[in-house]
C-alpha positions as semicolon CSV with decimal commas, in nm:
position;residue;x (nm);y (nm);z (nm)
1;M;0,986;11,079;-5,742
2;D;1,039;10,714;-5,840
3;L;1,401;10,602;-5,880
4;S;1,517;10,346;-6,134
5;F;1,691;10,024;-6,031
6;D;2,023;10,158;-6,166
7;E;1,989;10,470;-5,953
8;L;1,899;10,267;-5,644
9;S;2,193;10,030;-5,696
10;K;2,452;10,307;-5,737
11;P;2,704;10,318;-5,449
12;V;2,683;10,615;-5,214
13;R;2,973;10,847;-5,291
14;H;3,134;11,009;-4,985
15;L;3,351;11,312;-5,063
16;L;3,579;11,486;-4,810
17;L;3,674;11,851;-4,869
18;V;3,964;11,990;-4,659
19;D;4,055;12,360;-4,657
20;D;4,133;12,610;-4,383
21;E;3,913;12,871;-4,554
22;E;3,544;12,824;-4,480
23;S;3,447;13,033;-4,782
24;I;3,624;12,785;-5,012
25;L;3,442;12,492;-4,849
26;R;3,105;12,668;-4,884
27;S;3,173;12,743;-5,250
28;L;3,272;12,384;-5,325
29;R;2,969;12,242;-5,142
30;R;2,736;12,474;-5,327
31;M;2,885;12,378;-5,662
32;L;2,893;11,999;-5,598
33;R;2,557;11,965;-5,424
34;R;2,374;11,868;-5,745
35;D;2,611;11,576;-5,814
36;G;2,461;11,368;-5,534
37;Y;2,772;11,332;-5,318
38;V;2,762;11,293;-4,942
39;I;2,993;11,583;-4,866
40;H;3,205;11,602;-4,551
41;V;3,417;11,909;-4,472
42;A;3,719;11,969;-4,251
43;L;3,913;12,288;-4,171
44;G;4,249;12,110;-4,149
45;G;4,438;11,784;-4,163
46;E;4,367;11,671;-3,807
47;E;3,997;11,738;-3,851
48;G;4,008;11,551;-4,184
49;L;4,165;11,246;-4,020
50;A;3,888;11,249;-3,760
51;V;3,626;11,244;-4,037
52;L;3,798;10,950;-4,206
53;E;3,781;10,747;-3,884
54;R;3,402;10,756;-3,885
55;E;3,297;10,799;-4,252
56;P;3,348;10,572;-4,558
57;V;3,515;10,841;-4,769
58;G;3,612;10,746;-5,126
59;V;3,760;11,071;-5,263
60;I;3,945;11,349;-5,080
61;V;4,009;11,702;-5,209
62;T;4,244;11,913;-4,999
63;D;4,421;12,247;-5,015
64;Q;4,801;12,236;-4,991
65;R;4,882;12,546;-4,785
66;M;4,717;12,500;-4,447
67;P;4,844;12,580;-4,097
68;G;4,974;12,295;-3,881
69;M;4,968;12,027;-4,149
70;T;5,007;12,080;-4,522
71;G;4,784;11,904;-4,770
72;S;5,065;11,672;-4,886
73;Q;5,149;11,581;-4,526
74;F;4,782;11,512;-4,460
75;L;4,750;11,291;-4,769
76;S;5,068;11,100;-4,685
77;K;4,908;11,002;-4,355
78;V;4,585;10,917;-4,533
79;K;4,773;10,690;-4,774
80;E;4,916;10,490;-4,482
81;K;4,582;10,441;-4,304
82;Y;4,335;10,451;-4,597
83;P;4,532;10,346;-4,908
84;D;4,221;10,281;-5,120
85;T;4,104;10,643;-5,111
86;I;4,154;10,868;-5,414
87;R;4,354;11,172;-5,302
88;I;4,346;11,508;-5,486
89;V;4,519;11,839;-5,409
90;L;4,335;12,156;-5,513
91;S;4,575;12,446;-5,469
92;G;4,759;12,730;-5,638
93;Y;4,994;12,651;-5,924
94;T;5,291;12,782;-5,725
95;E;5,238;12,499;-5,473
96;L;5,316;12,227;-5,730
97;N;5,686;12,213;-5,646
98;S;5,614;12,158;-5,277
99;I;5,410;11,843;-5,342
100;T;5,633;11,673;-5,599
101;D;5,760;11,413;-5,351
102;A;5,404;11,329;-5,244
103;I;5,301;11,285;-5,608
104;N;5,598;11,058;-5,678
105;S;5,528;10,843;-5,369
106;G;5,168;10,791;-5,477
107;A;5,017;10,987;-5,189
108;I;4,852;11,223;-5,438
109;Y;4,639;11,093;-5,725
110;K;4,593;11,426;-5,903
111;F;4,687;11,794;-5,868
112;L;4,426;12,055;-5,967
113;T;4,487;12,429;-5,960
114;K;4,298;12,718;-5,809
115;P;4,099;12,897;-5,926
116;W;3,913;12,599;-6,063
117;D;3,678;12,555;-6,354
118;D;3,351;12,423;-6,212
119;E;3,269;12,180;-6,493
120;L;3,627;12,055;-6,521
121;L;3,646;11,995;-6,146
122;R;3,316;11,808;-6,153
123;E;3,448;11,587;-6,435
124;H;3,769;11,513;-6,242
125;L;3,572;11,417;-5,932
126;A;3,338;11,189;-6,131
127;D;3,644;11,019;-6,284
128;A;3,802;10,985;-5,939
129;F;3,494;10,813;-5,797
130;E;3,472;10,579;-6,098
131;H;3,838;10,488;-6,044
132;Y;3,775;10,428;-5,672
133;E;3,468;10,212;-5,736
134;L;3,640;10,011;-6,010
135;K;3,937;9,946;-5,783
136;N;3,707;9,833;-5,503
137;E;3,502;9,618;-5,740
138;N;3,818;9,452;-5,872
139;A;3,930;9,384;-5,515
140;R;3,586;9,244;-5,430
141;V;3,584;9,019;-5,737
142;S;3,938;8,906;-5,657
143;M;3,835;8,815;-5,302
144;L;3,525;8,637;-5,434
145;N;3,733;8,439;-5,683
146;R;3,974;8,347;-5,406
147;A;3,685;8,231;-5,188
148;I;3,545;8,021;-5,474
149;I;3,886;7,864;-5,541
150;D;3,942;7,792;-5,172
151;A;3,596;7,630;-5,152
152;I;3,710;7,360;-5,396
153;P;3,786;7,052;-5,181
154;D;4,059;6,919;-5,412
155;A;4,408;7,065;-5,447
156;L;4,431;7,327;-5,722
157;L;4,769;7,444;-5,856
158;L;4,841;7,702;-6,128
159;V;5,182;7,627;-6,280
160;D;5,398;7,858;-6,490
161;V;5,524;7,616;-6,757
162;R;5,831;7,817;-6,853
163;R;5,968;7,843;-6,501
164;R;5,797;7,524;-6,377
165;V;5,690;7,714;-6,068
166;I;5,357;7,708;-5,884
167;V;5,213;8,057;-5,930
168;T;4,917;8,015;-5,696
169;A;4,746;7,739;-5,500
170;N;4,423;7,703;-5,308
171;S;4,387;7,625;-4,939
172;A;4,319;7,256;-5,007
173;A;4,654;7,223;-5,185
174;S;4,836;7,396;-4,899
175;T;4,670;7,171;-4,643
176;L;4,733;6,855;-4,845
177;L;5,103;6,926;-4,894
178;G;5,182;7,083;-4,556
179;Y;5,240;7,442;-4,662
180;A;5,105;7,764;-4,514
181;A;4,768;7,885;-4,636
182;P;4,786;8,184;-4,876
183;G;4,844;8,506;-4,686
184;S;4,920;8,343;-4,350
185;A;5,241;8,357;-4,153
186;G;5,454;8,060;-4,060
187;S;5,582;7,792;-4,293
188;P;5,645;7,874;-4,661
189;E;5,359;7,905;-4,906
190;L;5,316;7,680;-5,207
191;A;5,325;7,980;-5,440
192;G;5,682;8,010;-5,566
193;T;5,761;7,641;-5,512
194;A;5,895;7,446;-5,809
195;I;5,647;7,186;-5,935
196;G;5,938;6,942;-5,943
197;E;5,951;6,956;-5,562
198;I;5,593;6,826;-5,552
199;E;5,580;6,591;-5,851
200;L;5,883;6,362;-5,831
201;L;5,790;6,059;-6,039
202;P;5,953;6,022;-6,382
203;V;5,615;6,013;-6,557
204;D;5,536;6,357;-6,413
205;L;5,877;6,503;-6,497
206;C;5,844;6,377;-6,855
207;Y;5,500;6,535;-6,876
208;W;5,638;6,880;-6,789
209;D;5,922;6,830;-7,040
210;E;5,659;6,753;-7,303
211;I;5,461;7,070;-7,225
212;A;5,777;7,282;-7,223
213;D;5,842;7,165;-7,580
214;G;5,513;7,325;-7,682
215;T;5,281;7,025;-7,680
216;F;4,998;7,033;-7,428
217;R;4,822;6,707;-7,354
218;P;4,545;6,715;-7,092
219;L;4,547;6,448;-6,823
220;H;4,229;6,295;-6,685
221;G;4,251;6,105;-6,356
222;L;4,617;6,000;-6,374
223;E;4,717;5,831;-6,048
224;T;5,054;5,947;-5,920
225;E;5,225;6,058;-5,598
226;Y;5,292;6,403;-5,451
227;Q;5,563;6,479;-5,200
228;H;5,447;6,633;-4,874
229;R;5,666;6,900;-4,718
230;D;5,773;6,647;-4,454
231;G;5,909;6,419;-4,728
232;S;5,629;6,162;-4,727
233;L;5,457;6,059;-5,050
234;L;5,082;6,100;-5,095
235;P;4,871;5,912;-5,352
236;V;4,671;6,151;-5,572
237;R;4,462;6,140;-5,888
238;K;4,572;6,426;-6,115
239;S;4,399;6,607;-6,401
240;T;4,531;6,904;-6,600
241;S;4,389;7,174;-6,826
242;N;4,546;7,442;-7,041
243;A;4,523;7,784;-6,872
244;A;4,748;7,980;-7,110
245;D;4,647;8,345;-7,151
246;G;4,808;8,395;-7,492
247;Q;5,142;8,528;-7,369
248;H;5,211;8,312;-7,066
249;P;5,182;7,932;-7,079
250;Y;5,002;7,822;-6,762
251;V;4,867;7,480;-6,671
252;L;4,597;7,422;-6,410
253;V;4,645;7,105;-6,206
254;L;4,363;6,946;-6,004
255;A;4,483;6,678;-5,759
256;H;4,245;6,457;-5,562
257;D;4,373;6,304;-5,238
258;L;4,343;5,925;-5,262
259;R;4,442;5,838;-4,906
260;H;4,084;5,804;-4,784
261;E;3,987;5,591;-5,083
262;R;4,293;5,373;-5,036
263;T;4,201;5,325;-4,670
264;I;3,849;5,223;-4,770
265;E;3,984;4,988;-5,037
266;S;4,219;4,831;-4,783
267;S;3,934;4,789;-4,535
268;L;3,714;4,632;-4,800
269;E;3,990;4,392;-4,900
270;R;4,034;4,292;-4,537
271;L;3,659;4,246;-4,489
272;N;3,634;4,041;-4,807
273;A;3,921;3,822;-4,689
274;E;3,754;3,774;-4,350
275;M;3,421;3,697;-4,514
276;A;3,586;3,445;-4,746
277;S;3,739;3,274;-4,441
278;V;3,398;3,255;-4,273
279;L;3,238;3,119;-4,588
280;E;3,500;2,846;-4,619
281;A;3,485;2,751;-4,250
282;T;3,119;2,651;-4,254
283;S;2,999;2,300;-4,342
284;E;2,704;2,439;-4,537
285;G;2,710;2,546;-4,897
286;L;2,679;2,927;-4,910
287;L;2,573;3,146;-5,198
288;V;2,572;3,528;-5,163
289;L;2,407;3,741;-5,430
290;D;2,394;4,121;-5,456
291;A;2,074;4,324;-5,488
292;G;2,074;4,263;-5,862
293;H;2,093;3,882;-5,810
294;R;2,454;3,875;-5,934
295;L;2,710;3,645;-5,775
296;A;2,896;3,815;-5,490
297;H;3,046;3,520;-5,297
298;I;3,033;3,143;-5,311
299;N;3,220;2,892;-5,099
300;R;3,399;2,576;-5,205
301;R;3,147;2,356;-5,020
302;L;2,862;2,473;-5,245
303;K;3,069;2,424;-5,561
304;N;3,146;2,064;-5,462
305;L;2,793;1,978;-5,340
306;W;2,633;2,072;-5,669
307;S;2,925;2,018;-5,910
308;L;2,900;2,376;-6,038
309;P;3,084;2,422;-6,371
310;E;3,334;2,709;-6,405
311;D;3,154;2,862;-6,705
312;L;2,842;2,897;-6,489
313;L;3,039;3,073;-6,216
314;S;3,219;3,304;-6,460
315;A;2,882;3,423;-6,592
316;T;2,817;3,566;-6,240
317;G;2,445;3,502;-6,275
318;G;2,304;3,407;-5,936
319;E;1,969;3,298;-6,073
320;A;2,140;3,055;-6,313
321;I;2,319;2,894;-6,017
322;L;1,989;2,850;-5,830
323;R;1,831;2,693;-6,140
324;W;2,128;2,454;-6,164
325;I;2,072;2,349;-5,802
326;A;1,693;2,312;-5,847
327;A;1,748;2,104;-6,160
328;Q;1,905;1,832;-5,941
329;A;1,588;1,802;-5,729
330;T;1,323;1,539;-5,790
331;T;1,075;1,825;-5,842
332;P;1,285;2,089;-6,025
333;V;0,996;2,319;-6,122
334;E;0,853;2,337;-5,771
335;T;1,200;2,374;-5,615
336;T;1,288;2,660;-5,850
337;A;0,967;2,840;-5,755
338;E;1,037;2,794;-5,383
339;L;1,393;2,932;-5,412
340;F;1,287;3,226;-5,630
341;A;1,006;3,313;-5,387
342;H;1,271;3,486;-5,177
343;F;1,321;3,746;-5,453
344;L;0,950;3,830;-5,439
345;A;0,976;3,902;-5,063
346;P;1,348;3,989;-5,023
347;A;1,315;4,111;-4,664
348;A;1,163;3,781;-4,550
349;R;1,348;3,474;-4,425
350;L;1,241;3,160;-4,610
351;S;1,338;2,793;-4,573
352;G;1,244;2,454;-4,710
353;I;1,344;2,094;-4,787
354;F;1,366;1,919;-5,120
355;E;1,486;1,575;-5,225
356;R;1,776;1,536;-5,462
357;Q;1,765;1,290;-5,749
358;N;2,038;1,085;-5,575
359;G;1,808;1,029;-5,275
360;A;1,972;1,283;-5,042
361;S;1,759;1,549;-4,878
362;C;1,857;1,917;-4,883
363;H;1,762;2,171;-4,618
364;W;1,787;2,531;-4,740
365;H;1,712;2,878;-4,608
366;A;1,732;3,226;-4,761
367;S;1,796;3,550;-4,571
368;P;1,825;3,914;-4,672
369;Q;2,161;4,094;-4,648
370;L;2,080;4,429;-4,486
371;R;2,249;4,765;-4,443
372;D;2,056;5,028;-4,248
373;D;1,734;4,831;-4,305
374;E;1,796;4,832;-4,680
375;V;1,826;4,500;-4,867
376;I;2,164;4,499;-5,041
377;G;2,187;4,127;-5,113
378;H;2,062;3,772;-5,059
379;I;2,218;3,480;-4,871
380;F;2,128;3,118;-4,955
381;C;2,246;2,827;-4,737
382;F;2,225;2,462;-4,843
383;A;2,283;2,163;-4,609
384;V;2,267;1,815;-4,766
385;A;2,198;1,504;-4,558
386;P;2,323;1,173;-4,706
387;P;2,062;0,928;-4,841
């Protein structure tokens, strides 16, 4: 017989029946066989615990009055070791008083009386398995959501606006701010921490005052500082979104750690300063263009040699600067073509000599600026010999 996809995808339902009377177990098995359960049986509590150690049981049905260990005692132990199971007592009505404490403590999900109605018992068991599967599915989805949230590399905080308290945070937020990861032992978790202990700047405090007054204004890439648990301040770029669920005003905060970017910016500033020093130290006129032929660097020597006007430099057009230089040659058209030939073969090193209109000769050479064998710019050097 062919099974449908829905039938194939249904979870296997393991049912444990516990009773000291074998005739009761046989009767229950016979009646429940058509419902497709994987049925396990045990003649007492100790035997039932042994079954639970090796089988993925979802629902348990037990008698109350059994020698050695009563049904409520058995289910109390089951609750401690297997809290997700659905636990049902099937016993005489007179036993109800003896299991009241177990019902109140949550050890027993439902009490059903003997003798039972077959169809009613089958309905109760189907409901019990649906409850068990829904609870497990909710737990699975919750774990999956947690995994997705923790996979986000930026810090994520959910803030209760009324109390101004962080309700939950992902692992990236805990790591960034020096708190314990959710569910781990050790230092305090971010959850339960006041947002004011993290966001200290007046602009941030005013923002939370504004939201508390009932006006939500989303932030997009606001640069601010967060306080680490050790007291140090961390540069972050913060964005917010409204996460209110209708009754509770929540705000979701996404904070990107800027320390790495700041380090790169600082390194680039240092490299640019060093490069500027090198450019100024040479006796040649230097012109550095990027891959798009825009002006990247120019030294003072080149400006003075060719009397470059400021409006030409502010336009940042590297080709315009080369045309200005070629225009001062005795053969401007040919000189322009020679200089621009480097753009046609950017990986090549070219050089040449042309005569200026004032009688001086100019030696020039063009070289590619490379990064990992990729051309990222062009370097032109000009050395002028007096007439």
